[in-house]
C-alpha positions in Angstrom: 205.5 -4.4 186.6 201.8 -4.8 186.5 199.6 -2.1 184.8 197.0 -0.5 187.1 193.6 -0.6 185.6 191.9 2.7 185.4 188.5 1.3 185.4 186.4 0.5 188.4 184.6 -2.7 188.8 181.3 -1.2 187.9 182.5 -0.1 184.5 182.0 3.7 185.2 184.8 6.0 184.2 186.1 8.2 187.0 186.6 11.8 185.8 189.9 13.4 186.6 190.0 15.9 189.4 191.0 18.8 187.3 188.3 18.1 184.6 185.2 20.3 184.6 181.9 18.6 184.6 180.7 18.4 181.0 177.2 19.6 180.2 174.9 16.9 179.2 174.3 16.9 175.5 171.1 15.6 174.2 171.6 12.6 172.0 170.3 12.4 168.4 167.7 9.8 169.4 166.3 11.9 172.2 166.2 15.0 170.1 164.4 13.3 167.4 161.9 11.9 169.9 161.1 15.2 171.4 160.4 17.1 168.1 156.9 16.7 166.6 156.9 14.5 163.5 155.0 15.7 160.5 154.3 12.7 158.3 153.7 13.2 154.6 153.1 9.5 154.0 150.2 8.2 152.0 148.5 7.0 155.2 147.4 10.6 155.9 146.0 11.0 152.5 144.1 7.8 152.7 142.4 8.9 155.9 140.8 11.9 154.1 137.3 11.2 152.8 137.0 10.8 149.0 134.2 12.7 147.4 132.6 10.7 144.6 130.5 12.4 141.9 126.9 11.5 142.3 125.0 10.2 139.3 122.7 12.9 137.8 119.2 11.7 137.7 116.2 13.6 136.5 113.5 13.4 139.1 110.0 13.4 137.9 107.9 16.3 139.2 105.5 15.5 142.0 101.9 16.5 142.1 102.7 19.3 144.5 105.3 20.7 142.2 102.9 20.5 139.3 100.3 22.4 141.3 102.7 25.1 142.3 104.3 25.4 138.9 103.7 28.5 136.9 101.5 28.0 133.8 103.3 28.1 130.5 102.3 30.4 127.8 100.3 28.7 125.0 102.1 28.2 121.7 101.1 30.8 119.1 99.8 29.3 115.9 101.8 30.0 112.7 99.8 31.9 110.1 100.6 31.0 106.5 99.3 33.1 103.7 98.4 31.3 100.6 98.2 33.3 97.4 94.9 32.8 95.5 95.1 31.9 91.8 95.0 34.9 89.6 92.5 35.0 86.7 94.1 34.7 83.2 94.1 37.6 80.8 92.0 37.2 77.8 93.9 37.2 74.6 92.8 39.0 71.5 93.6 39.5 67.8 94.5 43.2 68.0 98.3 42.7 67.7 98.0 40.6 64.6 95.2 42.8 63.4 97.6 45.8 63.4 100.0 44.0 61.1 97.1 42.9 58.9 95.8 46.4 58.7 99.3 47.5 57.5 99.3 44.8 55.0 95.8 45.7 53.8 96.9 49.3 53.3 99.6 48.1 50.9 97.1 46.0 49.1 94.6 48.9 49.0 97.3 51.2 47.5 98.1 48.6 44.8 94.5 47.9 43.9 93.7 51.6 43.9 96.6 52.3 41.6 95.5 49.6 39.2 92.0 51.0 39.1 93.4 54.5 38.5 95.6 53.3 35.6 92.6 51.5 34.1 90.3 54.6 34.4 93.0 57.1 33.2 94.2 55.0 30.3 92.3 57.1 27.7 93.9 60.2 29.1 97.4 58.8 28.9 100.1 57.5 31.2 101.3 61.0 32.2 97.9 61.9 33.6 97.8 58.7 35.7 101.3 59.3 37.1 100.4 62.8 38.0 97.4 61.6 40.0 99.4 58.9 41.8 101.8 61.6 43.0 99.1 63.9 44.4 97.5 64.1 47.7 94.2 62.7 46.3 96.0 59.3 46.1 98.0 59.2 49.4 95.3 60.6 51.6 92.7 57.8 50.9 95.5 55.2 51.6 96.2 56.7 55.0 92.5 56.9 55.7 92.0 53.3 54.8 94.7 52.1 57.1 93.3 54.1 60.1 89.6 53.1 59.4 90.4 49.4 58.9 92.6 49.4 62.1 89.7 50.9 64.0 87.4 48.1 62.6 89.9 45.4 63.8 90.0 46.9 67.2 86.2 46.9 67.4 85.5 43.4 66.1 88.7 41.9 67.8 88.0 38.1 68.0 84.9 38.2 65.8 84.6 36.0 62.7 85.3 36.8 59.1 81.7 38.0 58.6 82.6 41.0 60.8 85.2 42.1 58.3 82.9 41.5 55.3 80.2 43.7 56.9 82.7 46.2 58.3 84.2 46.7 54.8 81.1 48.8 53.8 81.8 51.3 56.6 85.5 51.4 55.6 84.5 52.1 52.0 82.3 55.0 52.9 85.0 56.5 55.1 87.6 56.2 52.3 85.2 57.9 49.8 84.7 60.8 52.2 88.5 61.0 52.5 88.8 61.1 48.8 86.5 64.0 48.6 88.4 65.8 51.3 91.6 65.2 49.4 90.0 66.7 46.3 89.1 69.7 48.3 92.6 70.1 49.5 94.0 69.6 46.0 91.6 72.3 44.6 92.9 74.8 47.2 89.4 75.7 48.5 90.0 74.3 52.0 88.9 77.0 54.4 87.1 78.9 51.7 83.5 79.8 51.3 80.7 77.2 51.5 79.9 77.8 47.8 83.4 77.0 46.7 83.5 73.9 48.8 80.1 72.8 47.7 81.1 73.1 44.1 84.1 70.8 44.5 82.0 68.3 46.4 79.4 68.2 43.7 82.1 67.7 41.1 83.6 64.7 43.0 80.3 63.0 43.4 80.5 61.8 39.8 84.3 61.2 39.8 85.1 57.6 38.9 88.3 57.8 40.9 86.3 58.2 44.1 84.3 55.1 43.3 87.6 53.3 42.6 88.8 54.2 46.0 85.6 53.0 47.6 85.6 49.7 45.7 89.2 48.9 46.7 88.4 49.8 50.3 85.4 47.5 50.2 87.3 44.5 48.8 90.6 44.5 50.8 88.9 43.7 54.2 87.3 40.6 52.6 90.8 39.5 51.3 92.7 39.9 54.5 89.9 39.7 57.1 90.3 35.9 57.2 93.7 36.2 58.8 92.4 38.3 61.7 89.4 36.0 62.1 91.7 32.9 62.3 93.8 34.6 65.0 90.6 35.5 66.8 89.4 31.9 66.8 92.8 30.7 68.2 92.7 33.3 70.9 89.1 32.4 71.8 90.1 28.7 72.2 93.1 29.6 74.4 90.9 31.8 76.5 88.4 29.0 77.1 91.1 26.6 78.1 92.8 29.2 80.4 89.5 30.0 82.1 88.7 26.3 82.6 92.1 25.8 84.2 91.6 28.9 86.4 88.2 27.6 87.6 89.9 24.2 88.5 92.7 26.0 90.4 90.1 28.1 92.3 88.2 24.9 93.2 91.4 23.2 94.5 92.3 26.3 96.4 88.9 26.5 98.2 89.2 22.8 99.0 92.6 23.3 100.6 91.6 26.3 102.7 88.1 25.2 103.5 84.8 26.0 101.9 84.1 29.0 104.2 87.5 30.7 103.5 87.1 33.5 101.0 89.4 33.4 98.1 
């Protein structure tokens, strides 16, 4: 028995009578065509304009810009203070002279003691030792040191001749000191003028007073050359220092200008 074909010549399927009409379902291709497509491909990015950094160039100002530009403040000059040379201090012989005066006092004490021993030899050694331990011996030594130190301060850088001539003044001062020491030793200090006058007249002929004056006269001649030598050295250094100072002042004036006060 031949099988009846269920298909029509046109190739359309005939739905059965009892089948309900099926709702038309959109196909996947039609659904995809109807929805908007958002493309994230690189073609979109390529269409965007690319901003390239421009080369930084410094444009020169024009004449109009220079005319309208605000004037700049002038540069303040820098002031430099230059210290002027200081004058040198003159050196003297007073420092060395003080040591020489101390040395001279020791020599004066030794010479004075020898003269006393020579004068008091007939009276005996005991008499000489008693005098050396009295104020009549020590006070002239102290007076010699002070008077000769004063002479050194006065003459300062003078030559040896100043000590030779100044020794006479030192001798007179020491003799007056010897008389004063005799007044103190006699115990009439502060007494009446008659008592003091009698002691002074007695000491005018005292050989010990002359011995003190002679020793005070000779010692400055012996040690005065040391102070004079120091004075010559100080004088030479002062001349050299003043010459160097004058040259420094000249160079300083030449650097700052001849009209610039130093």
